[in-house]
C-alpha positions as CSV (number, residue, x, y, z in Angstrom):
1,M,0.0,0.0,0.0
2,A,1.3,3.5,-0.8
3,T,2.6,5.7,1.9
4,P,1.0,9.1,2.6
5,G,1.8,11.6,-0.1
6,E,2.3,9.0,-2.8
7,D,-0.2,8.0,-5.5
8,A,-2.0,4.9,-4.2
9,T,-2.3,2.1,-6.7
10,Y,-4.8,-0.7,-6.2
11,E,-4.2,-3.5,-8.6
12,G,-5.5,-7.0,-9.1
13,L,-8.9,-8.7,-8.7
14,A,-9.9,-6.7,-5.6
15,D,-9.3,-3.5,-7.5
16,E,-11.6,-4.7,-10.4
17,V,-14.3,-5.9,-8.0
18,L,-14.4,-3.1,-5.4
19,F,-13.6,-0.1,-7.5
20,R,-16.0,-0.8,-10.4
21,P,-18.8,1.6,-11.4
22,V,-21.8,1.6,-9.0
23,R,-25.5,1.6,-9.9
24,S,-26.8,5.0,-10.8
25,G,-30.1,4.7,-9.0
26,N,-28.5,4.5,-5.5
27,S,-25.1,6.0,-6.2
28,F,-24.6,7.4,-2.7
29,E,-25.6,4.3,-0.9
30,D,-23.7,2.0,-3.2
31,T,-20.6,4.2,-2.9
32,V,-20.8,4.1,0.9
33,A,-21.2,0.3,0.7
34,R,-18.3,-0.1,-1.7
35,L,-15.9,2.0,0.4
36,L,-17.0,0.0,3.5
37,Q,-16.1,-3.2,1.6
38,T,-12.6,-1.9,0.8
39,I,-12.1,-1.2,4.6
40,R,-13.6,-4.4,6.0
41,L,-11.8,-6.6,3.5
42,G,-8.5,-4.9,4.3
43,V,-7.9,-3.6,0.7
44,V,-7.2,-0.3,2.4
45,G,-6.0,-1.0,5.9
46,P,-6.2,1.1,9.1
47,G,-4.1,4.2,8.7
48,E,-3.8,3.9,5.0
49,P,-5.1,6.4,2.5
50,L,-8.0,6.1,0.1
51,P,-7.4,7.1,-3.5
52,P,-8.1,10.8,-4.2
53,E,-11.7,11.9,-4.6
54,R,-11.3,12.5,-8.4
55,D,-10.0,8.9,-8.8
56,L,-12.8,7.4,-6.8
57,A,-15.4,9.4,-8.8
58,A,-13.9,8.1,-12.0
59,R,-13.7,4.5,-10.8
60,F,-17.2,4.5,-9.4
61,S,-18.6,6.5,-12.3
62,V,-20.2,9.0,-9.9
63,S,-19.8,12.7,-9.3
64,R,-17.1,14.0,-6.9
65,D,-20.0,15.4,-4.8
66,T,-21.3,11.9,-4.3
67,V,-17.8,10.6,-3.3
68,R,-17.4,13.6,-0.9
69,D,-20.8,12.9,0.7
70,A,-20.0,9.2,1.1
71,I,-16.6,10.0,2.7
72,K,-18.1,12.6,5.0
73,S,-20.8,10.1,6.1
74,L,-18.2,7.4,6.8
75,A,-16.0,9.9,8.6
76,D,-18.9,10.9,10.8
77,A,-19.5,7.2,11.5
78,G,-15.8,6.8,12.6
79,Y,-14.5,4.8,9.6
80,L,-12.5,7.5,8.0
81,V,-10.4,10.5,9.0
82,S,-9.3,13.5,6.9
83,R,-5.9,15.1,7.3
84,R,-4.7,18.4,6.0
85,G,-1.2,19.4,4.9
86,R,1.5,18.0,2.6
87,Y,0.7,14.4,3.5
88,G,-3.0,15.0,3.8
89,G,-5.9,13.1,2.4
90,T,-8.6,10.7,3.5
91,F,-7.4,7.8,5.6
92,V,-9.0,4.7,7.2
93,S,-9.3,5.1,10.9
94,E,-6.6,3.4,13.0
95,R,-9.4,1.9,15.2
96,L,-12.6,1.0,13.4
97,P,-16.0,1.2,15.0
98,T,-17.5,-1.9,16.5
99,S,-21.2,-2.9,16.2
100,R,-23.6,-2.1,18.9
101,A,-23.6,-4.8,21.6
102,D,-27.4,-5.4,21.3
103,T,-27.3,-5.8,17.6
104,P,-27.2,-9.4,16.3
105,P,-24.0,-10.2,14.6
106,A,-24.3,-10.5,10.8
107,A,-23.5,-14.2,10.9
108,A,-26.5,-14.8,13.1
109,V,-28.9,-13.0,10.7
110,D,-29.7,-14.2,7.2
111,L,-29.7,-10.8,5.4
112,D,-30.7,-12.4,2.1
113,D,-33.8,-13.9,3.8
114,V,-34.9,-10.7,5.5
115,L,-34.2,-8.4,2.6
116,G,-35.5,-10.9,0.0
117,L,-38.8,-11.1,1.8
118,R,-38.9,-7.4,2.2
119,E,-38.6,-6.9,-1.6
120,I,-41.4,-9.4,-2.3
121,L,-43.7,-7.8,0.2
122,E,-43.0,-4.1,-0.4
123,V,-42.6,-4.1,-4.1
124,G,-45.8,-6.1,-4.3
125,A,-47.6,-3.7,-2.0
126,A,-46.6,-0.7,-4.0
127,R,-47.7,-2.3,-7.2
128,A,-51.1,-3.4,-5.7
129,A,-51.7,0.0,-4.1
130,A,-51.2,1.8,-7.4
131,A,-53.7,-0.6,-9.1
132,R,-56.5,0.2,-6.6
133,E,-59.1,2.9,-6.8
134,L,-58.1,4.7,-3.6
135,S,-60.6,6.8,-1.6
136,G,-60.1,10.4,-0.8
137,V,-59.3,9.5,2.8
138,Q,-56.6,6.9,1.6
139,R,-55.1,9.4,-0.8
140,E,-54.8,12.1,1.9
141,L,-53.4,9.6,4.4
142,L,-50.6,8.7,2.0
143,W,-49.8,12.4,1.5
144,T,-49.8,13.0,5.3
145,R,-47.5,10.1,5.9
146,L,-45.2,11.3,3.2
147,R,-45.1,14.8,4.6
148,E,-44.5,13.5,8.2
149,T,-41.6,11.4,7.0
150,A,-40.0,14.2,5.0
151,A,-40.2,16.6,8.0
152,A,-39.1,14.0,10.6
153,S,-36.1,14.6,12.9
154,V,-33.3,12.1,13.0
155,T,-34.7,10.7,16.2
156,D,-38.1,10.0,14.7
157,Y,-37.1,9.2,11.2
158,R,-37.1,5.4,11.2
159,R,-40.4,5.3,13.1
160,L,-42.2,7.6,10.6
161,D,-40.4,5.9,7.7
162,S,-41.9,2.6,8.9
163,R,-45.3,4.1,9.3
164,L,-45.3,5.4,5.7
165,H,-44.3,1.9,4.4
166,L,-47.0,0.3,6.5
167,T,-49.6,2.8,5.2
168,I,-48.8,1.8,1.6
169,A,-49.6,-1.8,2.6
170,E,-52.7,-0.8,4.4
171,V,-54.3,0.9,1.4
172,V,-54.0,-2.3,-0.5
173,G,-56.9,-3.6,1.7
174,T,-55.4,-7.0,2.5
175,P,-54.9,-7.3,6.3
176,S,-52.6,-10.3,6.1
177,L,-50.2,-8.3,3.9
178,V,-49.9,-5.7,6.6
179,S,-49.2,-8.3,9.2
180,L,-46.5,-9.9,7.2
181,L,-44.9,-6.6,6.3
182,A,-45.0,-5.4,9.9
183,D,-43.2,-8.5,11.1
184,N,-40.6,-8.2,8.3
185,R,-40.2,-4.5,9.0
186,T,-39.5,-5.2,12.7
187,R,-36.6,-7.4,11.6
188,V,-35.4,-4.8,9.1
189,N,-35.4,-2.1,11.8
190,E,-33.4,-4.3,14.2
191,L,-30.7,-4.4,11.6
192,L,-31.0,-0.7,10.7
193,D,-30.6,0.2,14.4
194,G,-27.1,-1.4,14.1
195,I,-25.9,1.1,11.4
196,P,-25.5,4.8,11.3
197,L,-28.4,7.0,10.1
198,L,-26.7,8.9,7.3
199,A,-28.1,12.4,6.4
200,K,-27.5,12.0,2.7
201,N,-29.4,8.7,2.7
202,I,-32.4,10.3,4.5
203,E,-32.4,13.0,1.8
204,H,-32.3,10.4,-1.0
205,S,-34.9,8.2,0.7
206,N,-37.3,11.1,1.0
207,Q,-37.1,11.8,-2.7
208,Q,-37.7,8.1,-3.4
209,H,-40.6,8.1,-1.1
210,E,-42.2,10.9,-3.1
211,D,-41.6,9.0,-6.3
212,I,-43.3,6.0,-4.9
213,V,-46.3,7.8,-3.5
214,V,-46.8,9.9,-6.7
215,A,-46.7,6.7,-8.7
216,I,-49.3,5.1,-6.5
217,L,-51.6,8.1,-6.5
218,T,-51.4,8.4,-10.3
219,G,-52.2,4.7,-10.7
220,N,-48.9,3.8,-12.3
221,S,-48.3,0.3,-11.0
222,E,-45.1,-0.5,-12.8
223,R,-43.5,2.8,-11.9
224,A,-44.6,2.3,-8.2
225,A,-43.0,-1.1,-8.2
226,L,-39.8,0.1,-9.9
227,A,-39.5,3.1,-7.5
228,M,-40.0,0.9,-4.5
229,G,-37.5,-1.7,-5.7
230,E,-34.9,1.0,-6.2
231,H,-35.6,2.4,-2.8
232,L,-35.1,-1.0,-1.1
233,E,-31.9,-1.6,-3.0
234,G,-30.4,1.5,-1.4
235,S,-31.2,0.3,2.1
236,A,-30.0,-3.2,1.3
237,A,-26.7,-1.8,0.0
238,L,-26.0,0.0,3.3
239,L,-27.1,-2.9,5.4
240,R,-24.8,-5.3,3.6
241,G,-22.0,-2.8,3.6
242,F,-22.1,-2.2,7.4
243,L,-23.2,-5.6,8.6
244,S,-21.6,-8.1,6.2
């Protein structure tokens, strides 16, 4: 690994796999997850520098703003540190954060099972909700839940986010769907409680929430399903990045 001040070169299979372009729909979340992989797998070790922002932006095929936001989020979470001066740059922290003691270890949780069921339930719920003829009360309820989530504080965000997702299931009119989704969401939230709540992810999620609700209210089933699927992929990327 290069010493501070030198151009870092990352060659071989790890370079090809970890520094490949990310998906455009969730570029921030995928960039965070990819950087976490490089840290957790030791491709960039404690105290070692990341490539410059411009190089990361080119490798991931994202903007430098996206890279900068991802780096800031991971620095706030304790994974990276920034140094100024001649030998400055962004470095992996010497001591990496540990998971919360009350969070189940990744090995004890089948992420694929939890997230796979979530995709089936929530994408299906969004598609079904858009296909229904919603009442005025149901339409107003969706708008209200959307506004509440968008205005939520960090403390309340996950609770109100969950309520919005449950409301989408509720307007479908199938009680067993709500029950299944609520159980799954409880498992998802237990995992989410073990990772940092990133401000940029909240901003992105709120935009995706709006896309989902608008698609439902305009009766566009395929758009609602696609928007929900993209939204869930962003959360899945962060969960796998932090917990795997």
